[in-house]
ROLUMMI-354816 format. One line per field, with one value per residue (C-alpha): chain; y, z, x; residue in three letters. Coordinates in Angstrom, 2 decimals. Layout:
<nodes>
kette: c(A,...);
py: c(Y,...);
pz: c(Z,...);
px: c(X,...);
rest: c(ALA,...);
</nodes>
This chain:
<nodes>
kette: c(A,A,A,A,A,A,A,A,A,A,A,A,A,A,A,A,A,A,A,A,A,A,A,A,A,A,A,A,A,A,A,A,A,A,A,A,A,A,A,A,A,A,A,A,A,A,A,A,A,A,A,A,A,A,A,A,A,A,A,A,A,A,A,A,A,A,A,A,A,A,A,A,A,A,A,A,A,A,A,A,A,A,A,A,A,A,A,A,A,A,A,A,A,A,A,A,A,A,A,A,A,A,A,A,A,A,A,A,A,A,A,A,A,A,A,A,A,A,A,A,A,A,A,A,A,A,A,A);
py: c(0.00,2.80,2.23,2.39,5.95,6.93,6.93,8.54,11.43,11.88,11.58,15.04,16.79,16.66,17.87,20.23,20.98,21.22,23.05,26.01,26.16,25.66,28.94,31.06,30.08,31.39,34.81,35.05,34.48,37.17,38.87,38.92,39.52,42.53,43.55,43.85,44.72,47.72,47.70,48.36,50.45,52.97,52.15,52.78,56.09,56.98,56.38,58.32,61.08,60.94,61.04,63.80,65.58,64.59,66.25,69.42,70.01,69.53,71.36,74.02,73.55,72.90,76.63,77.70,77.17,78.40,81.71,81.84,81.13,84.24,85.76,85.17,85.77,88.75,90.42,88.32,89.80,93.27,93.65,92.02,94.57,97.09,96.32,95.71,98.92,100.36,98.65,100.25,103.25,102.38,101.54,104.43,107.03,105.68,104.61,101.31,99.61,96.65,93.60,94.85,94.52,91.63,89.61,92.28,89.97,86.58,87.46,88.63,85.40,82.91,84.99,84.14,80.51,80.31,81.46,79.70,76.52,76.95,77.73,74.34,72.41,74.17,73.26,69.37,69.37,69.87,68.27,63.81);
pz: c(-0.07,0.89,-3.01,-4.29,-2.43,-3.06,-6.94,-6.02,-3.91,-6.99,-9.87,-7.30,-7.68,-11.20,-11.31,-8.90,-10.93,-14.17,-12.92,-11.55,-15.55,-16.55,-14.96,-15.64,-19.18,-19.41,-17.50,-20.38,-22.97,-20.99,-21.17,-24.77,-25.71,-23.19,-25.23,-28.36,-27.46,-25.99,-29.53,-32.01,-29.91,-29.68,-33.80,-33.92,-32.19,-34.10,-37.25,-36.72,-35.49,-38.86,-40.68,-39.36,-40.16,-42.59,-43.84,-42.24,-44.62,-47.35,-46.56,-45.98,-49.54,-51.22,-49.41,-50.41,-54.41,-53.69,-52.46,-55.73,-58.50,-57.38,-57.41,-60.74,-62.13,-61.06,-61.84,-65.59,-65.13,-64.72,-66.42,-68.97,-68.81,-69.28,-71.55,-74.07,-73.24,-73.67,-77.56,-77.87,-77.59,-79.39,-82.30,-82.16,-81.78,-84.42,-86.83,-87.40,-90.84,-89.70,-91.51,-88.82,-85.97,-86.72,-87.46,-83.59,-81.72,-82.89,-81.61,-78.72,-78.25,-78.76,-75.94,-74.06,-74.63,-74.22,-70.45,-69.39,-71.35,-69.25,-65.71,-66.64,-67.57,-63.58,-61.91,-63.42,-62.18,-58.50,-57.59,-57.31);
px: c(0.00,2.29,3.51,0.33,0.00,3.58,2.52,-1.25,0.87,3.15,0.34,-1.36,2.44,2.00,-1.28,-1.03,1.82,-0.15,-2.37,-0.08,2.09,-2.31,-2.74,0.30,0.04,-3.81,-2.27,0.11,-2.25,-4.64,-1.39,-1.07,-4.65,-4.49,-1.50,-2.77,-6.69,-3.95,-2.05,-4.90,-7.26,-3.72,-2.98,-7.41,-6.51,-3.37,-5.68,-8.61,-6.02,-4.82,-8.25,-8.92,-5.66,-5.71,-9.33,-8.74,-5.84,-7.52,-10.52,-7.50,-6.11,-10.44,-11.05,-7.30,-8.23,-11.65,-10.32,-7.63,-10.21,-12.36,-9.50,-8.97,-12.05,-13.42,-8.93,-10.55,-13.84,-13.09,-9.85,-11.09,-14.25,-11.57,-9.67,-13.21,-13.48,-10.40,-10.44,-13.65,-13.03,-10.55,-11.73,-13.69,-11.46,-8.92,-11.89,-9.96,-12.29,-13.97,-12.21,-9.38,-11.85,-13.05,-8.99,-8.76,-12.23,-10.85,-7.31,-8.82,-11.39,-7.99,-6.72,-9.71,-9.94,-5.49,-5.86,-8.86,-7.34,-4.03,-6.03,-7.98,-5.11,-4.12,-7.06,-7.05,-3.04,-3.95,-7.34,-7.84);
rest: c(MET,PRO,LYS,LYS,GLU,LYS,GLU,LEU,ARG,GLU,LEU,GLU,SER,LYS,ILE,GLN,ASP,LEU,SER,HIS,GLN,LEU,ARG,ALA,THR,GLU,GLU,LEU,VAL,LEU,PHE,ALA,LEU,GLY,LEU,LEU,GLN,ASP,THR,THR,ASP,ASN,PHE,ALA,VAL,TRP,ASN,GLU,LYS,ARG,ARG,ILE,GLU,ALA,GLU,LYS,THR,GLU,LYS,LYS,PHE,GLU,MET,ARG,ILE,PHE,TYR,GLN,SER,LEU,ILE,LEU,GLY,LEU,LEU,LEU,GLY,ILE,VAL,GLY,ASN,LEU,PHE,VAL,SER,TYR,PHE,MET,LYS,ALA,LEU,GLU,ILE,PHE,LYS,ILE,PRO,SER,GLU,VAL,TRP,ILE,LEU,ILE,SER,PHE,GLY,ALA,LEU,ALA,ILE,THR,PHE,THR,LEU,ILE,GLY,ILE,PHE,TYR,ARG,GLU,ILE,LYS,LYS,VAL,SER,PRO);
</nodes>
């Protein structure tokens, strides 16, 4: 009987050791899961901050483009109207023939369309 009791004690000791190892492993796994959760949460917060910063930067860029376009439109409109008024008065004063007037008008239209094309290409470059 003492031999069986000894074997039984050894088995109980092994079971207790395995139980301690299992608890330690479980704590280690829970700790690793906690670290993983913290890392995931930190990454999500970091990613959200980057998204908000990108949105702010994009909004500033859009506002800048808006105001630049507004200023260019106003300048082109005002300067264009002044130029046309001056040009028409010059035609009256110098009594330029109608053929020359038509050629100058087509030249002015060509210059205007060239400016529009240049602005369009620049806008295409900055737009996504």
